[in-house]
mmCIF file of the N, C-alpha and C atoms, coordinates in Angstrom:
data_MODEL
# 
_entry.id   MODEL 
# 
loop_
_atom_site.group_PDB 
_atom_site.id 
_atom_site.type_symbol 
_atom_site.label_atom_id 
_atom_site.label_alt_id 
_atom_site.label_comp_id 
_atom_site.label_asym_id 
_atom_site.label_entity_id 
_atom_site.label_seq_id 
_atom_site.pdbx_PDB_ins_code 
_atom_site.Cartn_x 
_atom_site.Cartn_y 
_atom_site.Cartn_z 
_atom_site.occupancy 
_atom_site.B_iso_or_equiv 
_atom_site.pdbx_formal_charge 
_atom_site.auth_seq_id 
_atom_site.auth_comp_id 
_atom_site.auth_asym_id 
_atom_site.auth_atom_id 
_atom_site.pdbx_PDB_model_num 
ATOM 1   N N  . MET A 1 1  ? -4.016  -3.394 -46.935 1.00 0.00 ? 1  MET A N  1 
ATOM 2   C CA . MET A 1 1  ? -3.447  -1.961 -47.978 1.00 0.00 ? 1  MET A CA 1 
ATOM 3   C C  . MET A 1 1  ? -4.639  -1.665 -48.333 1.00 0.00 ? 1  MET A C  1 
ATOM 4   N N  . TYR A 1 2  ? -4.642  -0.220 -48.628 1.00 0.00 ? 2  TYR A N  1 
ATOM 5   C CA . TYR A 1 2  ? -6.173  0.875  -49.289 1.00 0.00 ? 2  TYR A CA 1 
ATOM 6   C C  . TYR A 1 2  ? -5.423  0.029  -50.837 1.00 0.00 ? 2  TYR A C  1 
ATOM 7   N N  . SER A 1 3  ? -6.655  -0.089 -51.632 1.00 0.00 ? 3  SER A N  1 
ATOM 8   C CA . SER A 1 3  ? -6.367  0.739  -52.749 1.00 0.00 ? 3  SER A CA 1 
ATOM 9   C C  . SER A 1 3  ? -7.094  2.021  -52.679 1.00 0.00 ? 3  SER A C  1 
ATOM 10  N N  . GLY A 1 4  ? -6.746  2.201  -54.686 1.00 0.00 ? 4  GLY A N  1 
ATOM 11  C CA . GLY A 1 4  ? -6.064  4.022  -54.403 1.00 0.00 ? 4  GLY A CA 1 
ATOM 12  C C  . GLY A 1 4  ? -7.670  4.405  -54.105 1.00 0.00 ? 4  GLY A C  1 
ATOM 13  N N  . LYS A 1 5  ? -9.188  3.957  -54.671 1.00 0.00 ? 5  LYS A N  1 
ATOM 14  C CA . LYS A 1 5  ? -9.944  5.422  -54.608 1.00 0.00 ? 5  LYS A CA 1 
ATOM 15  C C  . LYS A 1 5  ? -10.333 4.753  -53.190 1.00 0.00 ? 5  LYS A C  1 
ATOM 16  N N  . ASP A 1 6  ? -9.662  3.731  -52.138 1.00 0.00 ? 6  ASP A N  1 
ATOM 17  C CA . ASP A 1 6  ? -10.450 3.325  -51.028 1.00 0.00 ? 6  ASP A CA 1 
ATOM 18  C C  . ASP A 1 6  ? -9.465  4.801  -49.726 1.00 0.00 ? 6  ASP A C  1 
ATOM 19  N N  . GLY A 1 7  ? -7.745  4.673  -51.160 1.00 0.00 ? 7  GLY A N  1 
ATOM 20  C CA . GLY A 1 7  ? -6.968  5.483  -49.820 1.00 0.00 ? 7  GLY A CA 1 
ATOM 21  C C  . GLY A 1 7  ? -7.604  7.316  -50.315 1.00 0.00 ? 7  GLY A C  1 
ATOM 22  N N  . LEU A 1 8  ? -8.043  7.674  -51.228 1.00 0.00 ? 8  LEU A N  1 
ATOM 23  C CA . LEU A 1 8  ? -8.462  8.625  -51.920 1.00 0.00 ? 8  LEU A CA 1 
ATOM 24  C C  . LEU A 1 8  ? -9.342  9.657  -51.141 1.00 0.00 ? 8  LEU A C  1 
ATOM 25  N N  . ARG A 1 9  ? -10.569 8.639  -50.646 1.00 0.00 ? 9  ARG A N  1 
ATOM 26  C CA . ARG A 1 9  ? -12.043 8.682  -50.064 1.00 0.00 ? 9  ARG A CA 1 
ATOM 27  C C  . ARG A 1 9  ? -11.191 8.611  -48.411 1.00 0.00 ? 9  ARG A C  1 
ATOM 28  N N  . PHE A 1 10 ? -10.530 8.290  -48.024 1.00 0.00 ? 10 PHE A N  1 
ATOM 29  C CA . PHE A 1 10 ? -9.888  8.831  -46.515 1.00 0.00 ? 10 PHE A CA 1 
ATOM 30  C C  . PHE A 1 10 ? -9.288  9.817  -46.288 1.00 0.00 ? 10 PHE A C  1 
ATOM 31  N N  . GLU A 1 11 ? -8.909  9.858  -47.325 1.00 0.00 ? 11 GLU A N  1 
ATOM 32  C CA . GLU A 1 11 ? -8.153  11.619 -47.745 1.00 0.00 ? 11 GLU A CA 1 
ATOM 33  C C  . GLU A 1 11 ? -9.505  12.813 -47.781 1.00 0.00 ? 11 GLU A C  1 
ATOM 34  N N  . CYS A 1 12 ? -10.949 12.035 -48.880 1.00 0.00 ? 12 CYS A N  1 
ATOM 35  C CA . CYS A 1 12 ? -11.160 12.920 -48.648 1.00 0.00 ? 12 CYS A CA 1 
ATOM 36  C C  . CYS A 1 12 ? -11.773 13.712 -46.919 1.00 0.00 ? 12 CYS A C  1 
ATOM 37  N N  . ASP A 1 13 ? -11.850 12.447 -46.177 1.00 0.00 ? 13 ASP A N  1 
ATOM 38  C CA . ASP A 1 13 ? -12.572 12.269 -45.158 1.00 0.00 ? 13 ASP A CA 1 
ATOM 39  C C  . ASP A 1 13 ? -12.286 12.415 -44.190 1.00 0.00 ? 13 ASP A C  1 
ATOM 40  N N  . VAL A 1 14 ? -10.761 13.083 -43.505 1.00 0.00 ? 14 VAL A N  1 
ATOM 41  C CA . VAL A 1 14 ? -10.036 12.986 -43.332 1.00 0.00 ? 14 VAL A CA 1 
ATOM 42  C C  . VAL A 1 14 ? -10.016 15.493 -43.317 1.00 0.00 ? 14 VAL A C  1 
ATOM 43  N N  . VAL A 1 15 ? -10.244 15.801 -45.101 1.00 0.00 ? 15 VAL A N  1 
ATOM 44  C CA . VAL A 1 15 ? -9.655  16.980 -45.021 1.00 0.00 ? 15 VAL A CA 1 
ATOM 45  C C  . VAL A 1 15 ? -11.521 17.741 -45.219 1.00 0.00 ? 15 VAL A C  1 
ATOM 46  N N  . MET A 1 16 ? -12.135 16.790 -45.160 1.00 0.00 ? 16 MET A N  1 
ATOM 47  C CA . MET A 1 16 ? -13.309 17.235 -45.044 1.00 0.00 ? 16 MET A CA 1 
ATOM 48  C C  . MET A 1 16 ? -13.622 17.843 -42.737 1.00 0.00 ? 16 MET A C  1 
ATOM 49  N N  . THR A 1 17 ? -13.596 16.293 -42.873 1.00 0.00 ? 17 THR A N  1 
ATOM 50  C CA . THR A 1 17 ? -13.454 16.603 -41.171 1.00 0.00 ? 17 THR A CA 1 
ATOM 51  C C  . THR A 1 17 ? -12.905 17.775 -40.939 1.00 0.00 ? 17 THR A C  1 
ATOM 52  N N  . LYS A 1 18 ? -11.770 17.627 -41.329 1.00 0.00 ? 18 LYS A N  1 
ATOM 53  C CA . LYS A 1 18 ? -11.324 18.825 -40.877 1.00 0.00 ? 18 LYS A CA 1 
ATOM 54  C C  . LYS A 1 18 ? -11.224 20.811 -41.115 1.00 0.00 ? 18 LYS A C  1 
ATOM 55  N N  . TRP A 1 19 ? -11.843 20.950 -42.304 1.00 0.00 ? 19 TRP A N  1 
ATOM 56  C CA . TRP A 1 19 ? -13.600 22.099 -42.947 1.00 0.00 ? 19 TRP A CA 1 
ATOM 57  C C  . TRP A 1 19 ? -14.639 21.949 -42.230 1.00 0.00 ? 19 TRP A C  1 
ATOM 58  N N  . LEU A 1 20 ? -15.487 20.863 -42.049 1.00 0.00 ? 20 LEU A N  1 
ATOM 59  C CA . LEU A 1 20 ? -16.408 20.553 -41.042 1.00 0.00 ? 20 LEU A CA 1 
ATOM 60  C C  . LEU A 1 20 ? -16.044 21.481 -39.967 1.00 0.00 ? 20 LEU A C  1 
ATOM 61  N N  . ARG A 1 21 ? -14.513 21.554 -39.286 1.00 0.00 ? 21 ARG A N  1 
ATOM 62  C CA . ARG A 1 21 ? -14.169 21.725 -37.222 1.00 0.00 ? 21 ARG A CA 1 
ATOM 63  C C  . ARG A 1 21 ? -14.355 23.466 -37.801 1.00 0.00 ? 21 ARG A C  1 
ATOM 64  N N  . LEU A 1 22 ? -13.273 23.462 -39.110 1.00 0.00 ? 22 LEU A N  1 
ATOM 65  C CA . LEU A 1 22 ? -13.279 24.475 -38.977 1.00 0.00 ? 22 LEU A CA 1 
ATOM 66  C C  . LEU A 1 22 ? -14.273 25.863 -39.036 1.00 0.00 ? 22 LEU A C  1 
ATOM 67  N N  . CYS A 1 23 ? -15.475 25.203 -39.659 1.00 0.00 ? 23 CYS A N  1 
ATOM 68  C CA . CYS A 1 23 ? -16.521 25.541 -40.164 1.00 0.00 ? 23 CYS A CA 1 
ATOM 69  C C  . CYS A 1 23 ? -17.435 25.372 -38.528 1.00 0.00 ? 23 CYS A C  1 
ATOM 70  N N  . VAL A 1 24 ? -17.659 25.055 -37.470 1.00 0.00 ? 24 VAL A N  1 
ATOM 71  C CA . VAL A 1 24 ? -18.355 25.363 -37.277 1.00 0.00 ? 24 VAL A CA 1 
ATOM 72  C C  . VAL A 1 24 ? -17.393 25.781 -35.613 1.00 0.00 ? 24 VAL A C  1 
ATOM 73  N N  . GLY A 1 25 ? -15.811 25.429 -35.587 1.00 0.00 ? 25 GLY A N  1 
ATOM 74  C CA . GLY A 1 25 ? -15.157 26.694 -34.511 1.00 0.00 ? 25 GLY A CA 1 
ATOM 75  C C  . GLY A 1 25 ? -15.539 27.712 -34.792 1.00 0.00 ? 25 GLY A C  1 
ATOM 76  N N  . ILE A 1 26 ? -15.600 28.695 -36.410 1.00 0.00 ? 26 ILE A N  1 
ATOM 77  C CA . ILE A 1 26 ? -15.884 29.659 -36.810 1.00 0.00 ? 26 ILE A CA 1 
ATOM 78  C C  . ILE A 1 26 ? -17.366 30.811 -36.587 1.00 0.00 ? 26 ILE A C  1 
ATOM 79  N N  . SER A 1 27 ? -18.447 29.293 -36.592 1.00 0.00 ? 27 SER A N  1 
ATOM 80  C CA . SER A 1 27 ? -19.387 29.922 -36.232 1.00 0.00 ? 27 SER A CA 1 
ATOM 81  C C  . SER A 1 27 ? -19.845 30.629 -34.361 1.00 0.00 ? 27 SER A C  1 
ATOM 82  N N  . LEU A 1 28 ? -18.895 29.628 -33.840 1.00 0.00 ? 28 LEU A N  1 
ATOM 83  C CA . LEU A 1 28 ? -19.069 29.105 -32.939 1.00 0.00 ? 28 LEU A CA 1 
ATOM 84  C C  . LEU A 1 28 ? -18.116 31.042 -32.365 1.00 0.00 ? 28 LEU A C  1 
ATOM 85  N N  . LEU A 1 29 ? -17.178 31.260 -33.186 1.00 0.00 ? 29 LEU A N  1 
ATOM 86  C CA . LEU A 1 29 ? -16.778 31.810 -32.627 1.00 0.00 ? 29 LEU A CA 1 
ATOM 87  C C  . LEU A 1 29 ? -17.419 33.251 -32.973 1.00 0.00 ? 29 LEU A C  1 
ATOM 88  N N  . ALA A 1 30 ? -18.329 33.224 -33.879 1.00 0.00 ? 30 ALA A N  1 
ATOM 89  C CA . ALA A 1 30 ? -19.399 34.464 -34.268 1.00 0.00 ? 30 ALA A CA 1 
ATOM 90  C C  . ALA A 1 30 ? -20.256 34.913 -33.678 1.00 0.00 ? 30 ALA A C  1 
ATOM 91  N N  . LEU A 1 31 ? -20.609 33.351 -32.625 1.00 0.00 ? 31 LEU A N  1 
ATOM 92  C CA . LEU A 1 31 ? -22.110 33.469 -31.825 1.00 0.00 ? 31 LEU A CA 1 
ATOM 93  C C  . LEU A 1 31 ? -21.655 34.141 -30.579 1.00 0.00 ? 31 LEU A C  1 
ATOM 94  N N  . SER A 1 32 ? -20.246 33.852 -30.287 1.00 0.00 ? 32 SER A N  1 
ATOM 95  C CA . SER A 1 32 ? -19.844 34.407 -28.754 1.00 0.00 ? 32 SER A CA 1 
ATOM 96  C C  . SER A 1 32 ? -19.236 35.879 -29.176 1.00 0.00 ? 32 SER A C  1 
ATOM 97  N N  . PHE A 1 33 ? -18.858 35.828 -30.104 1.00 0.00 ? 33 PHE A N  1 
ATOM 98  C CA . PHE A 1 33 ? -19.276 37.670 -30.334 1.00 0.00 ? 33 PHE A CA 1 
ATOM 99  C C  . PHE A 1 33 ? -20.375 38.552 -30.413 1.00 0.00 ? 33 PHE A C  1 
ATOM 100 N N  . THR A 1 34 ? -21.064 37.697 -31.148 1.00 0.00 ? 34 THR A N  1 
ATOM 101 C CA . THR A 1 34 ? -22.241 39.106 -31.419 1.00 0.00 ? 34 THR A CA 1 
ATOM 102 C C  . THR A 1 34 ? -23.515 39.815 -30.455 1.00 0.00 ? 34 THR A C  1 
ATOM 103 N N  . PRO A 1 35 ? -22.981 38.919 -29.460 1.00 0.00 ? 35 PRO A N  1 
ATOM 104 C CA . PRO A 1 35 ? -23.557 40.112 -28.684 1.00 0.00 ? 35 PRO A CA 1 
ATOM 105 C C  . PRO A 1 35 ? -22.894 41.267 -27.526 1.00 0.00 ? 35 PRO A C  1 
ATOM 106 N N  . LEU A 1 36 ? -21.978 41.155 -28.170 1.00 0.00 ? 36 LEU A N  1 
ATOM 107 C CA . LEU A 1 36 ? -20.083 41.544 -27.628 1.00 0.00 ? 36 LEU A CA 1 
ATOM 108 C C  . LEU A 1 36 ? -20.417 42.301 -28.460 1.00 0.00 ? 36 LEU A C  1 
ATOM 109 N N  . ILE A 1 37 ? -20.336 42.932 -29.793 1.00 0.00 ? 37 ILE A N  1 
ATOM 110 C CA . ILE A 1 37 ? -20.315 44.064 -31.179 1.00 0.00 ? 37 ILE A CA 1 
ATOM 111 C C  . ILE A 1 37 ? -21.548 44.587 -31.597 1.00 0.00 ? 37 ILE A C  1 
ATOM 112 N N  . LEU A 1 38 ? -23.271 43.383 -30.621 1.00 0.00 ? 38 LEU A N  1 
ATOM 113 C CA . LEU A 1 38 ? -24.077 44.396 -30.816 1.00 0.00 ? 38 LEU A CA 1 
ATOM 114 C C  . LEU A 1 38 ? -24.499 45.198 -29.444 1.00 0.00 ? 38 LEU A C  1 
ATOM 115 N N  . GLY A 1 39 ? -23.986 45.044 -27.833 1.00 0.00 ? 39 GLY A N  1 
ATOM 116 C CA . GLY A 1 39 ? -23.842 46.186 -27.240 1.00 0.00 ? 39 GLY A CA 1 
ATOM 117 C C  . GLY A 1 39 ? -23.499 47.035 -27.224 1.00 0.00 ? 39 GLY A C  1 
ATOM 118 N N  . LEU A 1 40 ? -21.894 46.867 -27.360 1.00 0.00 ? 40 LEU A N  1 
ATOM 119 C CA . LEU A 1 40 ? -20.890 47.716 -27.975 1.00 0.00 ? 40 LEU A CA 1 
ATOM 120 C C  . LEU A 1 40 ? -21.109 48.989 -29.739 1.00 0.00 ? 40 LEU A C  1 
ATOM 121 N N  . VAL A 1 41 ? -22.494 48.552 -30.018 1.00 0.00 ? 41 VAL A N  1 
ATOM 122 C CA . VAL A 1 41 ? -23.658 49.247 -31.418 1.00 0.00 ? 41 VAL A CA 1 
ATOM 123 C C  . VAL A 1 41 ? -24.514 50.216 -30.367 1.00 0.00 ? 41 VAL A C  1 
ATOM 124 N N  . GLU A 1 42 ? -25.275 49.696 -29.647 1.00 0.00 ? 42 GLU A N  1 
ATOM 125 C CA . GLU A 1 42 ? -25.935 49.989 -28.776 1.00 0.00 ? 42 GLU A CA 1 
ATOM 126 C C  . GLU A 1 42 ? -25.234 50.846 -28.623 1.00 0.00 ? 42 GLU A C  1 
ATOM 127 N N  . ILE A 1 43 ? -24.107 51.066 -27.207 1.00 0.00 ? 43 ILE A N  1 
ATOM 128 C CA . ILE A 1 43 ? -23.472 51.945 -26.934 1.00 0.00 ? 43 ILE A CA 1 
ATOM 129 C C  . ILE A 1 43 ? -22.858 53.107 -27.672 1.00 0.00 ? 43 ILE A C  1 
ATOM 130 N N  . LEU A 1 44 ? -22.565 53.205 -28.756 1.00 0.00 ? 44 LEU A N  1 
ATOM 131 C CA . LEU A 1 44 ? -21.824 54.666 -29.478 1.00 0.00 ? 44 LEU A CA 1 
ATOM 132 C C  . LEU A 1 44 ? -23.029 54.669 -30.360 1.00 0.00 ? 44 LEU A C  1 
ATOM 133 N N  . GLY A 1 45 ? -23.737 53.793 -30.660 1.00 0.00 ? 45 GLY A N  1 
ATOM 134 C CA . GLY A 1 45 ? -24.976 54.080 -31.503 1.00 0.00 ? 45 GLY A CA 1 
ATOM 135 C C  . GLY A 1 45 ? -24.971 54.811 -30.636 1.00 0.00 ? 45 GLY A C  1 
# 
């Protein structure tokens, strides 16, 4: 059984992991889109 504090800490770890994954996913998307955006800017500019 969890004591209250351990349960809360576990909950925080899960939330942090979700945010970490989200941030990593956004970073990867940004990295993959950057060349496309730069290419468009060069073509349009």
